[in-house]
C-alpha positions as CSV (number, residue, x, y, z in Angstrom):
1,M,27.1,17.4,-29.7
2,D,23.7,17.1,-28.1
3,R,24.0,14.9,-25.0
4,R,21.0,12.8,-26.0
5,V,22.5,12.0,-29.3
6,A,25.8,11.2,-27.8
7,Q,24.2,8.7,-25.5
8,G,22.4,7.1,-28.3
9,R,18.9,7.7,-27.2
10,S,16.0,9.3,-29.0
11,Q,15.1,12.7,-27.8
12,P,11.8,12.6,-25.9
13,P,9.2,15.4,-26.4
14,S,10.2,18.5,-24.5
15,A,6.7,19.7,-23.8
16,D,4.6,18.2,-21.0
17,P,1.2,16.6,-21.9
18,P,-1.6,19.2,-21.6
19,A,-3.2,19.2,-18.2
20,P,-7.0,19.3,-17.8
21,S,-8.5,22.4,-16.4
22,P,-8.8,22.6,-12.6
23,F,-12.6,22.2,-12.9
24,V,-12.2,19.0,-15.0
25,A,-9.5,17.6,-12.8
26,I,-11.6,18.1,-9.6
27,A,-14.7,16.7,-11.3
28,V,-12.8,13.6,-12.5
29,G,-11.2,13.1,-9.1
30,L,-14.6,13.3,-7.3
31,G,-16.1,11.0,-9.8
32,L,-13.4,8.4,-9.1
33,V,-13.9,8.8,-5.3
34,V,-17.7,8.3,-5.6
35,I,-17.2,5.2,-7.8
36,A,-14.7,3.8,-5.4
37,L,-17.0,4.5,-2.5
38,V,-19.9,2.7,-4.2
39,V,-17.8,-0.3,-5.2
40,Y,-16.1,-0.6,-1.8
41,T,-19.4,-0.5,0.1
42,V,-21.3,-2.8,-2.3
43,S,-18.7,-5.4,-2.1
44,H,-18.3,-4.9,1.7
45,P,-18.8,-8.0,3.9
46,F,-19.4,-7.9,7.6
47,R,-16.7,-9.3,9.8
48,Y,-16.0,-9.2,13.5
49,Y,-12.3,-8.4,13.5
50,D,-12.5,-5.0,15.2
51,H,-9.4,-4.7,17.4
52,F,-9.0,-1.0,16.9
53,E,-12.6,-0.3,18.1
54,W,-11.8,-2.2,21.3
55,Q,-8.5,-0.2,21.5
56,A,-10.4,3.1,21.1
57,L,-12.8,2.1,23.9
58,A,-9.8,1.4,26.1
59,F,-8.3,4.8,25.3
60,L,-11.6,6.4,26.3
61,E,-11.3,4.5,29.6
62,G,-7.8,5.9,30.1
63,K,-6.2,2.5,29.4
64,A,-3.8,1.1,26.9
65,A,-5.0,-2.5,27.4
66,I,-8.4,-3.5,26.0
67,R,-11.0,-5.5,27.9
68,F,-10.1,-9.1,27.0
69,P,-11.4,-11.7,26.7
70,V,-14.9,-10.6,26.4
71,E,-17.4,-13.4,25.8
72,P,-20.3,-13.1,23.4
73,S,-23.5,-11.6,24.9
74,G,-26.6,-9.8,23.8
75,G,-25.9,-10.4,20.1
76,S,-22.3,-9.2,20.3
77,P,-19.5,-11.7,19.5
78,G,-17.2,-10.2,22.1
79,N,-13.5,-10.6,21.4
80,A,-12.5,-13.9,23.1
81,F,-11.8,-15.3,19.7
82,F,-9.1,-12.8,19.0
83,Q,-5.8,-14.7,18.6
84,D,-3.3,-11.8,18.7
85,V,-4.0,-10.1,22.0
86,L,-1.3,-10.4,24.8
87,P,-3.1,-10.9,28.2
88,V,-1.7,-8.8,30.9
89,P,-2.2,-8.5,34.7
90,T,-4.4,-5.7,35.9
91,T,-5.2,-3.8,39.1
92,D,-8.9,-3.0,38.5
93,G,-10.1,-6.5,38.4
94,V,-11.1,-6.4,34.8
95,P,-9.2,-8.9,32.5
96,R,-7.3,-7.0,29.9
97,G,-4.9,-7.6,27.0
98,L,-2.5,-5.5,24.8
99,I,-2.9,-5.3,21.0
100,P,0.6,-5.2,19.4
101,F,-0.4,-3.3,16.3
102,P,0.5,0.5,16.1
103,P,-2.4,2.5,17.5
104,L,-3.0,5.2,14.9
105,P,-6.1,3.6,13.4
106,A,-7.6,3.4,16.9
107,V,-6.8,7.0,17.6
108,L,-8.7,7.9,14.4
109,L,-11.7,5.9,15.6
110,V,-11.8,7.4,19.1
111,P,-14.3,10.3,18.2
112,F,-16.6,7.8,16.5
113,V,-16.5,5.3,19.4
114,A,-17.1,8.1,21.8
115,L,-20.3,8.8,19.9
116,W,-21.5,5.3,19.2
117,G,-19.6,3.0,21.4
118,H,-19.0,-0.5,20.2
119,A,-21.8,-0.1,17.7
120,T,-19.3,1.9,15.6
121,D,-19.0,0.5,12.1
122,G,-15.3,0.7,11.7
123,Q,-15.4,-1.2,8.4
124,M,-17.6,1.4,6.9
125,I,-15.5,4.3,8.2
126,F,-12.3,2.8,6.6
127,A,-14.2,2.1,3.3
128,I,-14.9,5.8,3.2
129,L,-11.4,6.6,4.0
130,A,-10.2,4.1,1.3
131,A,-12.3,6.0,-1.3
132,L,-10.6,9.2,-0.2
133,D,-7.3,7.5,-0.8
134,V,-8.3,7.0,-4.4
135,G,-8.8,10.8,-4.6
136,L,-5.4,11.2,-3.1
137,A,-3.9,8.9,-5.7
138,W,-5.6,11.0,-8.5
139,W,-4.1,14.2,-6.8
140,V,-0.6,12.7,-6.5
141,L,-0.5,11.6,-10.1
142,G,-1.7,15.1,-11.2
143,R,1.7,16.3,-10.0
144,L,3.5,14.3,-12.6
145,P,3.8,15.1,-16.3
146,L,1.2,12.6,-17.4
147,R,-1.5,12.5,-20.1
148,T,-5.0,12.7,-18.6
149,W,-5.9,9.2,-19.8
150,V,-2.7,7.8,-18.3
151,R,-3.6,9.5,-14.9
152,V,-7.2,8.0,-15.1
153,A,-5.9,4.5,-16.0
154,S,-3.3,4.5,-13.3
155,T,-5.7,5.6,-10.6
156,I,-8.2,2.9,-11.7
157,F,-5.4,0.4,-11.5
158,F,-4.7,1.5,-7.9
159,A,-8.4,1.5,-6.8
160,F,-9.5,-1.7,-8.5
161,G,-6.5,-3.5,-10.0
162,T,-4.5,-4.1,-6.8
163,V,-5.2,-5.8,-3.5
164,F,-6.0,-2.3,-2.2
165,W,-9.6,-3.1,-3.3
166,Y,-9.8,-6.2,-1.1
167,A,-8.3,-4.2,1.8
168,A,-10.7,-1.3,1.3
169,Q,-13.9,-3.4,1.1
170,I,-13.1,-5.8,4.0
171,G,-11.9,-3.1,6.3
172,T,-11.0,-5.3,9.3
173,T,-8.2,-4.7,11.7
174,W,-5.1,-5.4,9.5
175,Y,-6.7,-3.8,6.5
176,Q,-7.7,-0.7,8.4
177,A,-4.0,-0.2,9.1
178,H,-3.1,-0.6,5.4
179,V,-5.8,1.9,4.3
180,L,-4.7,4.5,6.8
181,A,-0.9,4.1,6.0
182,V,-1.5,4.2,2.2
183,G,-3.5,7.5,2.5
184,L,-0.9,9.1,4.6
185,A,1.9,7.9,2.4
186,L,0.2,9.2,-0.7
187,A,-0.3,12.6,1.0
188,A,3.4,12.7,2.0
189,I,4.5,11.8,-1.6
190,G,2.2,14.5,-3.1
191,V,3.5,17.2,-0.8
192,A,7.1,16.2,-1.6
193,I,6.6,16.1,-5.4
194,G,4.7,19.4,-5.2
195,G,7.9,21.1,-4.0
196,D,10.1,19.3,-6.5
197,R,8.5,19.1,-9.9
198,D,11.7,18.3,-11.7
199,A,12.3,15.2,-9.7
200,A,10.1,13.2,-12.1
201,R,12.0,14.3,-15.2
202,D,14.9,12.5,-16.8
203,E,18.2,14.5,-16.6
204,D,18.0,14.6,-20.4
205,E,14.8,16.5,-20.3
206,L,16.1,19.3,-18.4
207,P,18.0,22.2,-19.8
208,D,21.8,21.7,-19.5
209,D,22.1,24.6,-17.0
210,E,19.5,23.0,-14.7
211,S,20.2,19.3,-14.9
212,D,22.7,19.3,-12.1
213,A,21.0,22.0,-10.0
214,H,18.3,21.5,-7.4
215,P,15.1,23.5,-7.2
216,G,15.6,26.6,-5.0
217,E,19.4,26.1,-4.9
218,G,20.5,27.7,-8.1
219,D,23.9,26.8,-9.7
220,P,25.8,24.8,-7.1
221,G,29.0,25.9,-8.6
222,K,28.3,29.6,-7.8
223,R,26.6,29.3,-4.4
224,S,27.2,26.8,-1.5
225,P,24.2,26.1,0.6
226,G,26.2,26.5,3.8
227,L,24.2,26.8,7.0
228,R,21.0,26.9,5.0
229,S,21.2,23.2,4.7
230,L,20.7,22.9,8.4
231,V,17.5,24.8,8.4
232,P,14.5,22.5,7.9
233,D,12.3,23.2,4.8
234,R,8.7,23.6,6.0
235,R,7.1,21.7,3.0
236,Q,9.5,18.8,3.3
237,F,9.0,18.8,7.1
238,L,5.3,18.4,6.4
239,A,6.0,15.5,4.0
240,G,8.1,13.8,6.6
241,L,5.5,14.3,9.3
242,L,2.8,12.7,7.1
243,F,5.2,9.9,6.3
244,G,6.0,9.4,9.9
245,L,2.2,9.1,10.7
246,A,2.0,6.4,7.9
247,C,4.7,4.5,9.7
248,T,2.8,4.6,13.0
249,S,0.0,2.8,11.1
250,R,2.2,0.2,9.3
251,L,5.7,0.0,10.7
252,T,7.5,-1.4,7.6
253,V,6.5,1.7,5.7
254,V,9.5,3.4,7.4
255,F,11.9,1.7,5.0
256,A,10.6,3.9,2.2
257,A,12.4,6.8,3.8
258,P,15.2,7.2,1.1
259,F,12.4,8.5,-1.2
260,F,12.3,11.7,0.8
261,V,16.0,12.2,0.6
262,L,15.9,12.1,-3.2
263,V,12.5,13.8,-3.8
264,G,11.2,17.0,-2.1
265,S,11.7,20.7,-1.6
266,G,14.6,22.1,0.3
267,G,17.3,22.2,-2.4
268,S,20.2,19.8,-1.5
269,W,19.6,16.2,-0.6
270,Q,21.0,16.9,2.8
271,R,18.4,19.4,3.6
272,R,15.6,17.4,2.1
273,G,16.6,14.4,4.2
274,L,17.0,16.4,7.4
275,S,13.7,18.2,7.0
276,A,11.8,14.9,6.3
277,A,13.6,13.1,9.2
278,I,12.6,15.8,11.7
279,G,9.0,15.6,10.6
280,A,8.9,11.8,10.6
281,G,10.7,11.6,13.9
282,I,7.9,13.2,15.8
283,P,5.2,10.5,15.4
284,I,7.7,7.7,15.3
285,G,9.2,8.9,18.5
286,L,5.8,9.2,20.0
287,L,5.1,5.6,19.0
288,A,8.3,4.5,20.7
289,V,7.3,6.3,23.9
290,Y,4.0,4.8,23.8
291,N,5.5,1.2,23.6
292,V,7.9,1.9,26.5
293,V,5.2,3.4,28.7
294,T,2.6,0.7,28.1
295,T,4.8,-2.4,27.8
296,G,8.2,-1.4,29.2
297,H,9.8,-2.3,25.8
298,L,10.8,-0.4,22.8
299,I,9.5,-3.2,20.5
300,H,6.0,-4.4,21.5
301,P,6.3,-7.8,23.2
302,G,2.9,-8.7,21.6
303,Y,4.7,-9.6,18.4
304,E,6.8,-12.3,20.0
305,Y,3.6,-13.7,21.6
306,L,1.9,-13.7,18.2
307,Y,4.9,-15.3,16.6
308,R,4.9,-18.2,19.0
309,L,1.1,-18.6,18.9
310,E,0.8,-18.6,15.1
311,A,3.8,-21.0,14.7
312,G,2.0,-23.5,16.9
313,F,-1.3,-23.7,15.0
314,Y,-0.7,-22.6,11.4
315,L,1.1,-25.5,9.7
316,P,0.9,-24.8,5.9
317,L,4.0,-22.6,6.2
318,H,7.3,-23.4,7.8
319,Y,8.0,-21.3,11.0
320,N,11.0,-21.9,13.1
321,L,10.9,-20.5,16.6
322,D,14.7,-20.6,16.7
323,W,14.7,-17.9,14.1
324,A,13.9,-14.2,14.8
325,I,10.6,-12.6,13.9
326,E,12.5,-10.7,11.2
327,D,15.0,-13.2,9.8
328,P,16.6,-13.5,6.3
329,R,16.1,-17.3,6.5
330,Y,12.4,-16.6,5.8
331,L,13.2,-14.9,2.4
332,P,13.0,-18.0,0.2
333,Q,9.6,-19.1,1.5
334,N,8.1,-15.6,1.5
335,F,9.6,-14.7,-1.9
336,A,7.8,-17.7,-3.3
337,I,4.5,-16.4,-1.9
338,M,5.0,-12.9,-3.2
339,F,6.1,-13.9,-6.8
340,L,5.3,-17.6,-7.4
341,S,2.2,-18.6,-5.4
342,T,-0.7,-19.7,-7.7
343,P,-4.5,-20.2,-7.2
344,V,-5.9,-23.5,-6.0
345,F,-6.8,-25.7,-9.0
346,Q,-9.3,-28.4,-8.4
347,P,-9.2,-30.7,-11.3
348,T,-11.9,-33.1,-10.0
349,V,-14.5,-30.4,-10.8
350,V,-13.2,-29.5,-14.3
351,P,-15.7,-30.5,-17.0
352,S,-15.1,-33.4,-19.3
353,A,-14.7,-30.9,-22.2
354,L,-11.4,-29.9,-20.6
355,G,-10.3,-33.6,-20.5
356,T,-10.8,-34.9,-17.0
357,G,-14.5,-35.2,-16.3
358,G,-16.0,-34.1,-13.0
359,P,-19.2,-34.4,-10.9
360,L,-19.9,-30.7,-10.4
361,C,-19.2,-28.9,-13.7
362,S,-20.5,-29.1,-17.1
363,G,-20.7,-26.8,-20.1
364,P,-21.2,-23.0,-19.3
365,D,-20.6,-23.8,-15.5
366,V,-16.9,-23.5,-16.3
367,I,-17.2,-19.7,-16.5
368,R,-19.8,-19.5,-13.7
369,G,-17.5,-21.6,-11.6
370,L,-15.0,-18.8,-11.5
371,F,-17.4,-16.9,-9.3
372,I,-19.9,-19.3,-7.6
373,R,-19.7,-22.2,-5.3
374,D,-21.5,-24.6,-7.6
375,C,-18.3,-25.3,-9.6
376,P,-15.3,-24.1,-7.6
377,W,-12.5,-25.3,-9.9
378,L,-10.3,-22.3,-9.4
379,L,-9.9,-20.6,-6.0
380,P,-7.6,-18.1,-4.5
381,R,-5.0,-19.4,-2.1
382,D,-5.4,-18.3,1.5
383,T,-1.7,-18.0,2.2
384,G,-1.4,-15.4,-0.6
385,M,-0.8,-15.2,-4.4
386,S,1.8,-13.7,-6.6
387,V,1.6,-9.9,-7.1
388,L,2.2,-10.5,-10.8
389,L,-0.7,-12.8,-11.1
390,T,-3.2,-10.7,-9.1
391,S,-2.0,-7.3,-10.5
392,P,-0.2,-8.0,-13.8
393,A,-0.1,-4.2,-14.6
394,Y,2.8,-4.0,-12.1
395,L,4.8,-5.1,-15.1
396,L,4.5,-1.4,-16.2
397,V,7.1,-0.6,-13.6
398,L,9.7,-2.1,-16.0
399,P,9.5,0.6,-18.7
400,A,9.8,3.2,-16.0
401,L,12.9,1.6,-14.8
402,R,14.3,0.9,-18.2
403,W,13.9,4.5,-19.5
404,G,14.2,6.3,-16.2
405,Y,16.5,4.5,-13.7
406,G,19.5,6.6,-12.9
407,H,18.1,9.7,-14.7
408,S,15.1,10.6,-12.6
409,R,15.4,11.1,-8.9
410,L,11.7,10.2,-8.5
411,V,12.1,6.9,-10.3
412,T,15.2,6.0,-8.4
413,G,13.6,7.0,-5.0
414,A,10.4,5.1,-5.7
415,A,12.3,1.9,-6.8
416,L,14.5,2.1,-3.7
417,A,11.3,2.5,-1.5
418,I,9.7,-0.6,-3.1
419,V,12.7,-2.8,-2.8
420,L,13.5,-1.9,0.8
421,V,9.9,-2.1,2.0
422,A,9.5,-5.4,0.2
423,F,12.8,-6.9,1.4
424,F,12.0,-6.2,5.1
425,N,8.5,-7.5,4.7
426,L,9.8,-10.7,3.2
427,M,12.0,-11.2,6.2
428,H,9.0,-11.2,8.5
429,F,7.8,-14.6,9.6
430,S,4.2,-14.0,8.5
431,Q,3.1,-12.7,5.2
432,G,-0.6,-12.5,6.2
433,W,-3.0,-15.2,6.4
434,V,-6.5,-15.8,4.9
435,Q,-6.1,-13.1,2.4
436,F,-6.6,-12.5,-1.4
437,G,-3.4,-11.8,-3.2
438,Y,-0.3,-10.5,-1.3
439,R,-1.6,-7.9,1.2
440,F,1.8,-6.7,2.2
441,S,2.1,-5.1,-1.2
442,N,-0.1,-2.3,0.2
443,D,2.9,-1.1,2.1
444,F,4.7,-0.1,-1.1
445,V,1.8,0.5,-3.5
446,P,2.0,4.3,-3.2
447,W,5.5,4.2,-4.7
448,A,4.7,1.4,-7.2
449,L,1.8,3.5,-8.4
450,L,4.3,6.3,-9.4
451,L,6.4,3.8,-11.4
452,V,3.3,2.2,-13.1
453,A,2.1,5.6,-14.2
454,I,5.5,6.8,-15.4
455,G,5.9,3.4,-17.3
456,L,2.5,3.8,-19.0
457,E,3.3,7.5,-19.8
458,R,6.6,6.6,-21.4
459,I,5.0,3.9,-23.5
460,A,2.3,6.5,-24.6
461,R,5.0,9.1,-25.4
462,R,6.6,6.8,-27.8
463,G,3.3,6.7,-29.6
464,R,4.5,5.9,-33.0
465,R,2.8,3.2,-34.9
466,R,5.3,0.6,-33.9
467,W,4.5,1.4,-30.2
468,L,0.7,1.4,-30.6
469,S,0.5,-2.3,-29.9
470,W,2.5,-1.8,-26.6
471,T,0.0,0.8,-25.5
472,T,-2.8,-1.7,-26.1
473,V,-0.9,-4.3,-24.1
474,A,-0.4,-1.9,-21.3
475,V,-4.1,-0.9,-21.0
476,S,-5.0,-4.6,-21.3
477,L,-2.7,-5.3,-18.3
478,I,-4.8,-2.9,-16.3
479,V,-8.1,-4.3,-17.4
480,A,-6.8,-7.8,-16.5
481,S,-5.8,-6.6,-13.1
482,V,-9.2,-5.2,-12.4
483,A,-10.9,-8.4,-13.6
484,I,-8.6,-10.6,-11.5
485,N,-9.2,-8.5,-8.3
486,L,-12.9,-8.7,-8.9
487,W,-12.6,-12.5,-9.0
488,G,-10.6,-12.4,-5.8
489,V,-12.9,-10.1,-3.9
490,V,-16.0,-12.2,-4.8
491,W,-14.4,-15.5,-3.8
492,A,-12.6,-14.2,-0.7
493,D,-15.9,-12.8,0.6
494,A,-17.8,-16.0,-0.3
495,L,-15.2,-18.1,1.6
496,G,-15.7,-15.9,4.7
497,W,-12.2,-14.5,4.6
């Protein structure tokens, strides 16, 4: 009996959706990059949080510690207002401080700072890089068996329906790290999937003689990998190297590592994992050496300094200095931010038509008040908002899990990556501050994007009439995500975040 019938599932179509020609794919990808670049730069506010430019200047001076504090002068705001720089003693008579954040974004800025000094517009550089990330997302999704419209819709969701848009257009210190990490993670995922196209398929979609074999390994019952499993695979090594670089931009990305054990070239899971681990170990090891050489500690002491400083002046959230920086006792508070936090509703400015009366709003101002200061009856919350409110299309992860969990290595690996990254982020004392949405979701968005696309594709593949309404609902979720993030970008910039 056919295994699919025995398991009580309907047989999915065996053929992949037709792929666009290479010319069309490149043209669409470039078009999405250009649109993203225009949107990110048009919505781009100017802010003075430019830690990595100061770090790049220090590197050019042969120092790890930046000049700090530097008071305003000659129209420059200096950096004395930075609240996350650890002052350190110096021998050259210049006051300096250490930035705790991993330095890869500063390394990227070094050639630009060498040319233009502190006049370098790091925000614009990272807006351009973010637009290229959109192109990478399009490229990665092209390695999955997706319909073209599903690929386009999923890329649009990533670019404009998640808080990546806010990160890309504001481009200050913390968001520069997100933009760089997301791009490197997408590149790593694309390289891994490119060497393991069957990872995205359910076992039921593979021929019976291939469902238990791994690419390049043949029939495991006939041939043992032997010593070959100890020889790193070059493609998977590259995927690991790119992933390790992403980790040196955003540390918590490292917890997505199981994805590269389940997905990638090399044959067996042991060889995939070993190859990726060797590649990732190089940049992560260099970061560890950097910390030890510059601070004398494996974990940067600037984080402890920041913890104690922020706990003292930021009261809306509960911080307990008797707890560790990463502590499971922070999970309930931070889980509420990630999933339950809502916008700020100001009923005193709601018009009488809605039942309460108010001095600032009337008639059509209700709609205008969503975007302008004249009638601010609904505002984003500065401590963060639920990912399901700001990006409701994340719900498309559910059909991917329902129809794919346990049968697709890619789905299983992506789900593990999201859960592990989110879990360790939620244990962190801080979840970001003065932000739109939940910015830590950028740490797992490359893997969430895979599941959103697979979920949308699986809805589309069951395109009988009874499923047509679900396709409409799915697309509506993406449209709603884009509209909500537009609202967030407009208000966050207006509020000076």
